[in-house]
N, CA, C and O atoms as a GROMACS GRO file, in nm:
protein
  520
    1UNK      N    1  -3.253   2.824   1.673
    1UNK     CA    2  -3.295   2.719   1.737
    1UNK      C    3  -3.406   2.659   1.600
    1UNK      O    4  -3.368   2.549   1.560
    2UNK      N    5  -3.524   2.710   1.530
    2UNK     CA    6  -3.572   2.678   1.436
    2UNK      C    7  -3.446   2.633   1.347
    2UNK      O    8  -3.398   2.520   1.353
    3UNK      N    9  -3.381   2.775   1.231
    3UNK     CA   10  -3.295   2.729   1.179
    3UNK      C   11  -3.209   2.615   1.234
    3UNK      O   12  -3.220   2.501   1.190
    4UNK      N   13  -3.168   2.631   1.280
    4UNK     CA   14  -3.071   2.534   1.342
    4UNK      C   15  -3.130   2.322   1.325
    4UNK      O   16  -3.053   2.225   1.320
    5UNK      N   17  -3.315   2.320   1.320
    5UNK     CA   18  -3.398   2.216   1.357
    5UNK      C   19  -3.383   2.233   1.123
    5UNK      O   20  -3.400   2.149   1.034
    6UNK      N   21  -3.366   2.305   1.122
    6UNK     CA   22  -3.418   2.293   0.891
    6UNK      C   23  -3.268   2.282   0.863
    6UNK      O   24  -3.234   2.202   0.776
    7UNK      N   25  -3.201   2.335   0.909
    7UNK     CA   26  -3.030   2.281   0.897
    7UNK      C   27  -2.957   2.100   0.896
    7UNK      O   28  -2.932   2.026   0.990
    8UNK      N   29  -2.942   2.082   0.766
    8UNK     CA   30  -2.920   1.957   0.812
    8UNK      C   31  -2.821   1.975   0.873
    8UNK      O   32  -2.814   1.945   0.992
    9UNK      N   33  -2.738   2.017   0.817
    9UNK     CA   34  -2.524   2.046   0.910
    9UNK      C   35  -2.555   2.068   1.064
    9UNK      O   36  -2.515   2.012   1.166
   10UNK      N   37  -2.618   2.144   1.045
   10UNK     CA   38  -2.623   2.272   1.177
   10UNK      C   39  -2.737   2.178   1.321
   10UNK      O   40  -2.747   2.233   1.431
   11UNK      N   41  -2.805   2.045   1.293
   11UNK     CA   42  -2.862   1.994   1.314
   11UNK      C   43  -2.788   1.872   1.370
   11UNK      O   44  -2.799   1.851   1.491
   12UNK      N   45  -2.698   1.771   1.281
   12UNK     CA   46  -2.624   1.767   1.284
   12UNK      C   47  -2.485   1.751   1.357
   12UNK      O   48  -2.411   1.654   1.369
   13UNK      N   49  -2.477   1.889   1.404
   13UNK     CA   50  -2.383   1.958   1.449
   13UNK      C   51  -2.403   2.004   1.592
   13UNK      O   52  -2.325   2.078   1.652
   14UNK      N   53  -2.524   1.949   1.645
   14UNK     CA   54  -2.581   2.033   1.728
   14UNK      C   55  -2.661   1.823   1.822
   14UNK      O   56  -2.692   1.803   1.939
   15UNK      N   57  -2.663   1.740   1.726
   15UNK     CA   58  -2.720   1.622   1.782
   15UNK      C   59  -2.586   1.551   1.829
   15UNK      O   60  -2.571   1.459   1.909
   16UNK      N   61  -2.482   1.630   1.745
   16UNK     CA   62  -2.299   1.585   1.835
   16UNK      C   63  -2.272   1.593   1.952
   16UNK      O   64  -2.219   1.514   2.030
   17UNK      N   65  -2.359   1.817   1.973
   17UNK     CA   66  -2.373   1.880   2.153
   17UNK      C   67  -2.426   1.765   2.208
   17UNK      O   68  -2.358   1.696   2.285
   18UNK      N   69  -2.521   1.741   2.183
   18UNK     CA   70  -2.631   1.661   2.306
   18UNK      C   71  -2.603   1.545   2.298
   18UNK      O   72  -2.550   1.536   2.409
   19UNK      N   73  -2.593   1.414   2.242
   19UNK     CA   74  -2.512   1.323   2.256
   19UNK      C   75  -2.368   1.337   2.388
   19UNK      O   76  -2.347   1.273   2.491
   20UNK      N   77  -2.310   1.429   2.335
   20UNK     CA   78  -2.149   1.438   2.428
   20UNK      C   79  -2.249   1.514   2.563
   20UNK      O   80  -2.189   1.557   2.662
   21UNK      N   81  -2.358   1.521   2.557
   21UNK     CA   82  -2.431   1.612   2.707
   21UNK      C   83  -2.446   1.474   2.723
   21UNK      O   84  -2.417   1.425   2.832
   22UNK      N   85  -2.472   1.429   2.667
   22UNK     CA   86  -2.590   1.286   2.692
   22UNK      C   87  -2.710   1.329   2.721
   22UNK      O   88  -2.738   1.367   2.834
   23UNK      N   89  -2.788   1.328   2.628
   23UNK     CA   90  -2.949   1.436   2.655
   23UNK      C   91  -2.960   1.464   2.509
   23UNK      O   92  -2.967   1.579   2.466
   24UNK      N   93  -2.961   1.361   2.434
   24UNK     CA   94  -2.953   1.318   2.279
   24UNK      C   95  -3.150   1.297   2.252
   24UNK      O   96  -3.205   1.312   2.143
   25UNK      N   97  -3.201   1.270   2.349
   25UNK     CA   98  -3.309   1.224   2.346
   25UNK      C   99  -3.411   1.304   2.338
   25UNK      O  100  -3.527   1.267   2.318
   26UNK      N  101  -3.367   1.444   2.357
   26UNK     CA  102  -3.473   1.528   2.326
   26UNK      C  103  -3.446   1.617   2.185
   26UNK      O  104  -3.435   1.737   2.207
   27UNK      N  105  -3.437   1.591   2.096
   27UNK     CA  106  -3.359   1.590   1.962
   27UNK      C  107  -3.451   1.513   1.904
   27UNK      O  108  -3.501   1.562   1.802
   28UNK      N  109  -3.481   1.428   1.930
   28UNK     CA  110  -3.458   1.237   1.901
   28UNK      C  111  -3.630   1.264   1.951
   28UNK      O  112  -3.677   1.274   1.837
   29UNK      N  113  -3.696   1.274   2.001
   29UNK     CA  114  -3.849   1.275   2.084
   29UNK      C  115  -3.896   1.398   1.960
   29UNK      O  116  -3.987   1.387   1.878
   30UNK      N  117  -3.801   1.511   1.979
   30UNK     CA  118  -3.861   1.620   1.858
   30UNK      C  119  -3.902   1.514   1.760
   30UNK      O  120  -4.014   1.463   1.755
   31UNK      N  121  -3.779   1.482   1.667
   31UNK     CA  122  -3.781   1.473   1.540
   31UNK      C  123  -3.869   1.339   1.496
   31UNK      O  124  -3.943   1.355   1.400
   32UNK      N  125  -3.865   1.173   1.576
   32UNK     CA  126  -3.994   1.153   1.638
   32UNK      C  127  -4.143   1.182   1.622
   32UNK      O  128  -4.222   1.112   1.560
   33UNK      N  129  -4.169   1.288   1.685
   33UNK     CA  130  -4.306   1.290   1.652
   33UNK      C  131  -4.339   1.429   1.500
   33UNK      O  132  -4.454   1.432   1.455
   34UNK      N  133  -4.250   1.511   1.450
   34UNK     CA  134  -4.223   1.494   1.302
   34UNK      C  135  -4.274   1.465   1.241
   34UNK      O  136  -4.355   1.528   1.174
   35UNK      N  137  -4.232   1.291   1.236
   35UNK     CA  138  -4.196   1.220   1.176
   35UNK      C  139  -4.358   1.144   1.136
   35UNK      O  140  -4.423   1.102   1.041
   36UNK      N  141  -4.367   1.170   1.318
   36UNK     CA  142  -4.552   1.076   1.377
   36UNK      C  143  -4.658   1.144   1.299
   36UNK      O  144  -4.757   1.099   1.241
   37UNK      N  145  -4.600   1.293   1.316
   37UNK     CA  146  -4.767   1.406   1.216
   37UNK      C  147  -4.738   1.358   1.082
   37UNK      O  148  -4.846   1.405   1.044
   38UNK      N  149  -4.705   1.322   1.008
   38UNK     CA  150  -4.737   1.322   0.900
   38UNK      C  151  -4.772   1.205   0.812
   38UNK      O  152  -4.772   1.206   0.689
   39UNK      N  153  -4.817   1.060   0.925
   39UNK     CA  154  -4.879   0.969   0.938
   39UNK      C  155  -4.986   0.933   0.920
   39UNK      O  156  -5.039   0.914   1.029
   40UNK      N  157  -5.087   0.900   0.793
   40UNK     CA  158  -5.232   0.912   0.785
   40UNK      C  159  -5.269   0.768   0.776
   40UNK      O  160  -5.382   0.736   0.737
   41UNK      N  161  -5.170   0.671   0.814
   41UNK     CA  162  -5.226   0.534   0.826
   41UNK      C  163  -5.291   0.526   0.955
   41UNK      O  164  -5.219   0.591   1.031
   42UNK      N  165  -5.401   0.476   1.028
   42UNK     CA  166  -5.413   0.490   1.168
   42UNK      C  167  -5.419   0.401   1.211
   42UNK      O  168  -5.495   0.377   1.305
   43UNK      N  169  -5.306   0.280   1.133
   43UNK     CA  170  -5.292   0.181   1.202
   43UNK      C  171  -5.160   0.160   1.226
   43UNK      O  172  -5.121   0.091   1.320
   44UNK      N  173  -5.074   0.226   1.134
   44UNK     CA  174  -4.924   0.290   1.149
   44UNK      C  175  -4.912   0.413   1.262
   44UNK      O  176  -4.804   0.455   1.305
   45UNK      N  177  -5.034   0.459   1.297
   45UNK     CA  178  -4.985   0.571   1.338
   45UNK      C  179  -5.034   0.525   1.490
   45UNK      O  180  -4.971   0.573   1.585
   46UNK      N  181  -5.120   0.452   1.512
   46UNK     CA  182  -5.113   0.380   1.677
   46UNK      C  183  -5.021   0.329   1.695
   46UNK      O  184  -4.980   0.340   1.810
   47UNK      N  185  -4.944   0.251   1.607
   47UNK     CA  186  -4.812   0.134   1.638
   47UNK      C  187  -4.707   0.332   1.685
   47UNK      O  188  -4.672   0.360   1.800
   48UNK      N  189  -4.690   0.404   1.594
   48UNK     CA  190  -4.585   0.504   1.608
   48UNK      C  191  -4.602   0.499   1.730
   48UNK      O  192  -4.533   0.427   1.802
   49UNK      N  193  -4.759   0.624   1.799
   49UNK     CA  194  -4.777   0.674   1.866
   49UNK      C  195  -4.735   0.571   2.009
   49UNK      O  196  -4.650   0.592   2.096
   50UNK      N  197  -4.819   0.470   1.997
   50UNK     CA  198  -4.669   0.370   2.101
   50UNK      C  199  -4.583   0.300   2.126
   50UNK      O  200  -4.578   0.225   2.222
   51UNK      N  201  -4.510   0.314   2.051
   51UNK     CA  202  -4.386   0.350   2.012
   51UNK      C  203  -4.238   0.418   2.071
   51UNK      O  204  -4.124   0.389   2.108
   52UNK      N  205  -4.371   0.577   2.042
   52UNK     CA  206  -4.286   0.720   2.073
   52UNK      C  207  -4.342   0.703   2.220
   52UNK      O  208  -4.246   0.751   2.281
   53UNK      N  209  -4.421   0.670   2.306
   53UNK     CA  210  -4.514   0.716   2.423
   53UNK      C  211  -4.423   0.589   2.502
   53UNK      O  212  -4.391   0.652   2.603
   54UNK      N  213  -4.365   0.458   2.520
   54UNK     CA  214  -4.286   0.356   2.521
   54UNK      C  215  -4.144   0.398   2.531
   54UNK      O  216  -4.059   0.351   2.606
   55UNK      N  217  -4.133   0.496   2.442
   55UNK     CA  218  -3.956   0.534   2.452
   55UNK      C  219  -3.911   0.663   2.493
   55UNK      O  220  -3.797   0.680   2.537
   56UNK      N  221  -4.016   0.777   2.478
   56UNK     CA  222  -4.007   0.875   2.537
   56UNK      C  223  -4.064   0.953   2.627
   56UNK      O  224  -4.015   1.044   2.692
   57UNK      N  225  -4.219   0.890   2.624
   57UNK     CA  226  -4.296   0.975   2.738
   57UNK      C  227  -4.362   0.864   2.883
   57UNK      O  228  -4.387   0.898   2.998
   58UNK      N  229  -4.372   0.739   2.825
   58UNK     CA  230  -4.357   0.689   2.930
   58UNK      C  231  -4.304   0.712   3.114
   58UNK      O  232  -4.195   0.769   3.099
   59UNK      N  233  -4.318   0.702   3.216
   59UNK     CA  234  -4.267   0.676   3.318
   59UNK      C  235  -4.206   0.599   3.333
   59UNK      O  236  -4.147   0.612   3.440
   60UNK      N  237  -4.173   0.488   3.267
   60UNK     CA  238  -4.065   0.367   3.252
   60UNK      C  239  -4.012   0.408   3.200
   60UNK      O  240  -3.911   0.433   3.266
   61UNK      N  241  -3.996   0.462   3.055
   61UNK     CA  242  -3.919   0.446   2.869
   61UNK      C  243  -3.802   0.450   2.946
   61UNK      O  244  -3.794   0.464   3.068
   62UNK      N  245  -3.707   0.437   2.860
   62UNK     CA  246  -3.552   0.382   2.860
   62UNK      C  247  -3.480   0.546   2.850
   62UNK      O  248  -3.385   0.588   2.917
   63UNK      N  249  -3.566   0.626   2.734
   63UNK     CA  250  -3.497   0.822   2.762
   63UNK      C  251  -3.620   0.863   2.783
   63UNK      O  252  -3.694   0.856   2.685
   64UNK      N  253  -3.646   0.885   2.839
   64UNK     CA  254  -3.772   0.951   2.897
   64UNK      C  255  -3.724   1.117   2.907
   64UNK      O  256  -3.624   1.158   2.965
   65UNK      N  257  -3.864   1.231   2.802
   65UNK     CA  258  -3.805   1.348   2.827
   65UNK      C  259  -3.872   1.410   2.920
   65UNK      O  260  -3.972   1.355   2.966
   66UNK      N  261  -3.834   1.533   2.965
   66UNK     CA  262  -3.881   1.565   3.072
   66UNK      C  263  -4.004   1.709   3.037
   66UNK      O  264  -3.982   1.830   3.044
   67UNK      N  265  -4.143   1.632   2.995
   67UNK     CA  266  -4.243   1.737   2.988
   67UNK      C  267  -4.347   1.762   3.114
   67UNK      O  268  -4.304   1.763   3.229
   68UNK      N  269  -4.416   1.773   3.098
   68UNK     CA  270  -4.506   1.893   3.251
   68UNK      C  271  -4.598   1.717   3.281
   68UNK      O  272  -4.577   1.624   3.203
   69UNK      N  273  -4.641   1.710   3.335
   69UNK     CA  274  -4.699   1.588   3.411
   69UNK      C  275  -4.832   1.614   3.381
   69UNK      O  276  -4.901   1.514   3.366
   70UNK      N  277  -4.888   1.725   3.366
   70UNK     CA  278  -5.010   1.688   3.276
   70UNK      C  279  -5.047   1.745   3.164
   70UNK      O  280  -5.153   1.804   3.143
   71UNK      N  281  -4.919   1.720   3.060
   71UNK     CA  282  -4.954   1.710   2.911
   71UNK      C  283  -4.904   1.551   2.898
   71UNK      O  284  -4.919   1.501   2.786
   72UNK      N  285  -4.848   1.468   3.000
   72UNK     CA  286  -4.788   1.351   2.998
   72UNK      C  287  -4.920   1.266   3.021
   72UNK      O  288  -4.930   1.156   2.966
   73UNK      N  289  -5.021   1.314   3.103
   73UNK     CA  290  -5.134   1.201   3.185
   73UNK      C  291  -5.242   1.214   3.010
   73UNK      O  292  -5.276   1.118   2.940
   74UNK      N  293  -5.284   1.413   2.974
   74UNK     CA  294  -5.312   1.362   2.842
   74UNK      C  295  -5.299   1.269   2.707
   74UNK      O  296  -5.384   1.231   2.626
   75UNK      N  297  -5.153   1.247   2.718
   75UNK     CA  298  -5.086   1.177   2.637
   75UNK      C  299  -5.157   1.037   2.682
   75UNK      O  300  -5.238   0.961   2.630
   76UNK      N  301  -5.126   1.039   2.734
   76UNK     CA  302  -5.162   0.833   2.799
   76UNK      C  303  -5.301   0.860   2.775
   76UNK      O  304  -5.342   0.783   2.688
   77UNK      N  305  -5.405   0.950   2.824
   77UNK     CA  306  -5.532   0.909   2.836
   77UNK      C  307  -5.591   0.930   2.698
   77UNK      O  308  -5.710   0.903   2.678
   78UNK      N  309  -5.491   0.992   2.576
   78UNK     CA  310  -5.557   1.009   2.359
   78UNK      C  311  -5.483   0.896   2.325
   78UNK      O  312  -5.464   0.886   2.204
   79UNK      N  313  -5.433   0.802   2.400
   79UNK     CA  314  -5.342   0.712   2.336
   79UNK      C  315  -5.357   0.596   2.283
   79UNK      O  316  -5.279   0.546   2.203
   80UNK      N  317  -5.496   0.530   2.339
   80UNK     CA  318  -5.601   0.402   2.237
   80UNK      C  319  -5.620   0.520   2.158
   80UNK      O  320  -5.559   0.577   2.249
   81UNK      N  321  -5.649   0.625   2.065
   81UNK     CA  322  -5.693   0.649   1.993
   81UNK      C  323  -5.655   0.801   1.917
   81UNK      O  324  -5.725   0.893   1.875
   82UNK      N  325  -5.496   0.776   1.923
   82UNK     CA  326  -5.427   0.895   1.878
   82UNK      C  327  -5.465   0.984   1.774
   82UNK      O  328  -5.449   0.928   1.666
   83UNK      N  329  -5.513   1.110   1.761
   83UNK     CA  330  -5.438   1.235   1.622
   83UNK      C  331  -5.348   1.244   1.590
   83UNK      O  332  -5.299   1.141   1.636
   84UNK      N  333  -5.242   1.310   1.519
   84UNK     CA  334  -5.149   1.362   1.470
   84UNK      C  335  -5.185   1.459   1.559
   84UNK      O  336  -5.103   1.384   1.611
   85UNK      N  337  -5.212   1.522   1.612
   85UNK     CA  338  -5.121   1.648   1.762
   85UNK      C  339  -5.083   1.617   1.897
   85UNK      O  340  -5.047   1.698   1.982
   86UNK      N  341  -5.097   1.472   1.911
   86UNK     CA  342  -5.150   1.424   1.960
   86UNK      C  343  -5.032   1.418   2.128
   86UNK      O  344  -5.043   1.378   2.244
   87UNK      N  345  -4.924   1.486   2.038
   87UNK     CA  346  -4.752   1.552   2.104
   87UNK      C  347  -4.726   1.592   2.098
   87UNK      O  348  -4.615   1.612   2.146
   88UNK      N  349  -4.817   1.701   1.994
   88UNK     CA  350  -4.781   1.842   2.011
   88UNK      C  351  -4.728   1.994   2.103
   88UNK      O  352  -4.668   2.100   2.086
   89UNK      N  353  -4.808   1.900   2.227
   89UNK     CA  354  -4.746   2.034   2.364
   89UNK      C  355  -4.612   1.958   2.425
   89UNK      O  356  -4.516   2.004   2.487
   90UNK      N  357  -4.647   1.801   2.375
   90UNK     CA  358  -4.505   1.799   2.498
   90UNK      C  359  -4.421   1.818   2.390
   90UNK      O  360  -4.318   1.880   2.418
   91UNK      N  361  -4.438   1.776   2.248
   91UNK     CA  362  -4.313   1.860   2.171
   91UNK      C  363  -4.264   2.036   2.177
   91UNK      O  364  -4.176   2.095   2.113
   92UNK      N  365  -4.354   2.084   2.274
   92UNK     CA  366  -4.389   2.224   2.215
   92UNK      C  367  -4.271   2.210   2.394
   92UNK      O  368  -4.164   2.270   2.390
   93UNK      N  369  -4.294   2.165   2.473
   93UNK     CA  370  -4.204   2.170   2.565
   93UNK      C  371  -4.107   2.119   2.582
   93UNK      O  372  -4.049   2.142   2.688
   94UNK      N  373  -4.051   2.032   2.487
   94UNK     CA  374  -3.954   1.948   2.484
   94UNK      C  375  -3.816   2.068   2.382
   94UNK      O  376  -3.693   2.072   2.387
   95UNK      N  377  -3.899   2.131   2.316
   95UNK     CA  378  -3.845   2.298   2.200
   95UNK      C  379  -3.821   2.348   2.335
   95UNK      O  380  -3.713   2.365   2.390
   96UNK      N  381  -3.932   2.366   2.376
   96UNK     CA  382  -3.798   2.522   2.513
   96UNK      C  383  -3.685   2.502   2.550
   96UNK      O  384  -3.580   2.564   2.566
   97UNK      N  385  -3.744   2.352   2.569
   97UNK     CA  386  -3.655   2.329   2.710
   97UNK      C  387  -3.529   2.324   2.703
   97UNK      O  388  -3.436   2.324   2.783
   98UNK      N  389  -3.552   2.314   2.508
   98UNK     CA  390  -3.433   2.279   2.419
   98UNK      C  391  -3.330   2.401   2.385
   98UNK      O  392  -3.209   2.425   2.381
   99UNK      N  393  -3.462   2.464   2.362
   99UNK     CA  394  -3.405   2.618   2.330
   99UNK      C  395  -3.318   2.716   2.400
   99UNK      O  396  -3.235   2.801   2.368
  100UNK      N  397  -3.385   2.660   2.532
  100UNK     CA  398  -3.312   2.828   2.662
  100UNK      C  399  -3.251   2.702   2.718
  100UNK      O  400  -3.164   2.735   2.799
  101UNK      N  401  -3.261   2.581   2.708
  101UNK     CA  402  -3.149   2.534   2.768
  101UNK      C  403  -2.956   2.507   2.656
  101UNK      O  404  -2.857   2.578   2.638
  102UNK      N  405  -3.000   2.355   2.607
  102UNK     CA  406  -2.911   2.294   2.548
  102UNK      C  407  -2.854   2.396   2.396
  102UNK      O  408  -2.740   2.423   2.360
  103UNK      N  409  -2.989   2.432   2.334
  103UNK     CA  410  -2.956   2.538   2.218
  103UNK      C  411  -2.818   2.694   2.284
  103UNK      O  412  -2.703   2.723   2.249
  104UNK      N  413  -2.885   2.734   2.355
  104UNK     CA  414  -2.787   2.823   2.440
  104UNK      C  415  -2.647   2.821   2.413
  104UNK      O  416  -2.568   2.901   2.364
  105UNK      N  417  -2.633   2.626   2.493
  105UNK     CA  418  -2.484   2.688   2.565
  105UNK      C  419  -2.414   2.554   2.406
  105UNK      O  420  -2.311   2.495   2.437
  106UNK      N  421  -2.439   2.540   2.343
  106UNK     CA  422  -2.440   2.469   2.248
  106UNK      C  423  -2.411   2.588   2.121
  106UNK      O  424  -2.320   2.576   2.039
  107UNK      N  425  -2.501   2.693   2.124
  107UNK     CA  426  -2.481   2.817   2.019
  107UNK      C  427  -2.364   2.883   2.106
  107UNK      O  428  -2.315   2.938   2.007
  108UNK      N  429  -2.302   2.912   2.183
  108UNK     CA  430  -2.161   2.925   2.203
  108UNK      C  431  -2.048   2.838   2.168
  108UNK      O  432  -1.947   2.868   2.232
  109UNK      N  433  -2.034   2.758   2.102
  109UNK     CA  434  -1.948   2.644   2.105
  109UNK      C  435  -1.862   2.682   1.958
  109UNK      O  436  -1.888   2.708   1.841
  110UNK      N  437  -1.756   2.667   2.037
  110UNK     CA  438  -1.694   2.648   1.876
  110UNK      C  439  -1.781   2.601   1.714
  110UNK      O  440  -1.830   2.656   1.616
  111UNK      N  441  -1.765   2.499   1.757
  111UNK     CA  442  -1.847   2.401   1.641
  111UNK      C  443  -1.947   2.435   1.627
  111UNK      O  444  -2.008   2.362   1.549
  112UNK      N  445  -2.028   2.549   1.681
  112UNK     CA  446  -2.178   2.601   1.636
  112UNK      C  447  -2.143   2.756   1.534
  112UNK      O  448  -2.219   2.785   1.441
  113UNK      N  449  -2.039   2.832   1.563
  113UNK     CA  450  -2.031   2.906   1.548
  113UNK      C  451  -1.952   2.866   1.453
  113UNK      O  452  -1.975   2.956   1.372
  114UNK      N  453  -1.833   2.759   1.372
  114UNK     CA  454  -1.870   2.731   1.299
  114UNK      C  455  -1.925   2.703   1.107
  114UNK      O  456  -1.904   2.730   0.989
  115UNK      N  457  -2.017   2.618   1.219
  115UNK     CA  458  -2.179   2.603   1.135
  115UNK      C  459  -2.213   2.697   1.075
  115UNK      O  460  -2.178   2.720   0.960
  116UNK      N  461  -2.290   2.770   1.147
  116UNK     CA  462  -2.352   2.876   1.171
  116UNK      C  463  -2.286   2.985   1.080
  116UNK      O  464  -2.374   3.029   1.006
  117UNK      N  465  -2.212   3.022   1.066
  117UNK     CA  466  -2.100   3.081   0.972
  117UNK      C  467  -2.116   3.035   0.767
  117UNK      O  468  -2.128   3.080   0.653
  118UNK      N  469  -2.101   2.914   0.853
  118UNK     CA  470  -2.077   2.798   0.688
  118UNK      C  471  -2.231   2.815   0.674
  118UNK      O  472  -2.275   2.799   0.560
  119UNK      N  473  -2.296   2.838   0.745
  119UNK     CA  474  -2.512   2.770   0.627
  119UNK      C  475  -2.468   3.002   0.600
  119UNK      O  476  -2.449   3.022   0.479
  120UNK      N  477  -2.462   3.064   0.638
  120UNK     CA  478  -2.481   3.190   0.679
  120UNK      C  479  -2.409   3.242   0.496
  120UNK      O  480  -2.461   3.306   0.404
  121UNK      N  481  -2.331   3.204   0.504
  121UNK     CA  482  -2.253   3.163   0.413
  121UNK      C  483  -2.289   3.139   0.238
  121UNK      O  484  -2.278   3.218   0.143
  122UNK      N  485  -2.335   2.995   0.245
  122UNK     CA  486  -2.383   2.933   0.187
  122UNK      C  487  -2.516   3.025   0.148
  122UNK      O  488  -2.524   2.998   0.029
  123UNK      N  489  -2.601   3.097   0.170
  123UNK     CA  490  -2.729   3.101   0.240
  123UNK      C  491  -2.732   3.254   0.102
  123UNK      O  492  -2.797   3.277   0.000
  124UNK      N  493  -2.580   3.349   0.205
  124UNK     CA  494  -2.578   3.412   0.093
  124UNK      C  495  -2.558   3.459  -0.059
  124UNK      O  496  -2.588   3.554  -0.130
  125UNK      N  497  -2.466   3.290  -0.070
  125UNK     CA  498  -2.439   3.303  -0.207
  125UNK      C  499  -2.534   3.186  -0.254
  125UNK      O  500  -2.489   3.100  -0.329
  126UNK      N  501  -2.695   3.180  -0.200
  126UNK     CA  502  -2.793   3.102  -0.300
  126UNK      C  503  -2.822   3.239  -0.358
  126UNK      O  504  -2.799   3.277  -0.473
  127UNK      N  505  -2.882   3.316  -0.245
  127UNK     CA  506  -2.954   3.430  -0.304
  127UNK      C  507  -2.873   3.538  -0.347
  127UNK      O  508  -2.938   3.641  -0.330
  128UNK      N  509  -2.754   3.563  -0.398
  128UNK     CA  510  -2.668   3.643  -0.479
  128UNK      C  511  -2.705   3.566  -0.568
  128UNK      O  512  -2.713   3.648  -0.660
  129UNK      N  513  -2.750   3.410  -0.641
  129UNK     CA  514  -2.777   3.317  -0.773
  129UNK      C  515  -2.872   3.453  -0.826
  129UNK      O  516  -2.830   3.539  -0.903
  130UNK      N  517  -3.062   3.448  -0.740
  130UNK     CA  518  -3.092   3.491  -0.799
  130UNK      C  519  -3.103   3.618  -0.894
  130UNK      O  520  -3.187   3.622  -0.984
   0.00000   0.00000   0.00000
């Protein structure tokens, strides 16, 4: 799963799979949190935290991700003064859901096997150049 998230080609293929299964919000949330963690400006961080909350975490969110209610409550309590780790527990939760569910199913598809073999070949070629 980690290799999939780091590889542009694998992630694109995984995204297509998730779209077909109508559960791409998990990957979108994961990526939004990764981006959020890089923000250093407090005002921008607050705005982005609210956006992530409203889009993925709030009980009224249109694209609500499935996370533990205790994790959700902690995020809501800390939303007024967010830190870079605000969504870490939720991101870990969603990562585990993807790794044990959608990614396992994806990894069995011909599409995934094709991309994985191409990535492995590319890695082998890049290592042999040294």
